C-alpha angles and dihedrals in degrees: 000000000000119000124213138180129212118240127187120229108236098175108113090194090069095068099179093047100036113118095010126117123237132188120248124187119252111222109206100185142357114231116205129198092273093054092044090051091054091049092049092048089053091052095068098261090150092238132096121247089253093053093047091048091052093051093047092048091051090047091056091051092049093049090052092050093048097048090047086056089057097257129134114230116207118197103192114244091006119062148305110245122208138151121250131197125238108207119212099192139344125252122231091223138012089248092058094051114114125180094218093046102039105032120067100186148313122253139193117254124196123189120190118244138183115349092006098057115118093251092055095043091050089061093056104032124107121182136205132188104238093213092056091046092054095043096048098030084224093160089073089050090060097253105160096189133255117305113239090218106030112214093356096123124182119319136182096239115168120247107252093191113119118223122240098017131117131248119311090214115122140184134268143080124316120190097232097068113230138101123288129209090272119012138318138080130266121213100224098054100245133109124267134184092223134042130198145151097262130079103272116253094180127085100225 
């Protein structure tokens, strides 16, 4: 079950979103490689937590090396990793372009694939307002939250993610008010992996 909190948009410059409430995810804990390794070892992987941690650590190093070489790394049912470029300023001509002058930085981009695409996650996600859960103590009553797609069930939808590409994130204004993976603002003040001109219906 995913918990969320409601946050009011207090930015008067965002006229359509101003005064409205938007859902933001509540992150309860950050799990590092060490914690993930322990969990995997306890799920009958056949390897100890130390062995799993070593493999995951090496995987991270290999992904870094590959993306720096200009390759896209696809971890099935997780994400496609690539590097993107953050431009500082444009050059009037190709001859005037200079890496140090015109490029600000590179950044890692991750695009969901397989079982972690938005369409797949929407079928399995259930959400609960943390304030209501605390006030009603509904967790003890067995309330598992509200399904995002009631009655949808599991389907065998095809993965529409293209291999080798970059992030599908764009630019623009998003009514929840935080920063996206590229540029844009979101009207509720939280972070989102996508940005667009419409009021967000996703819980990124």
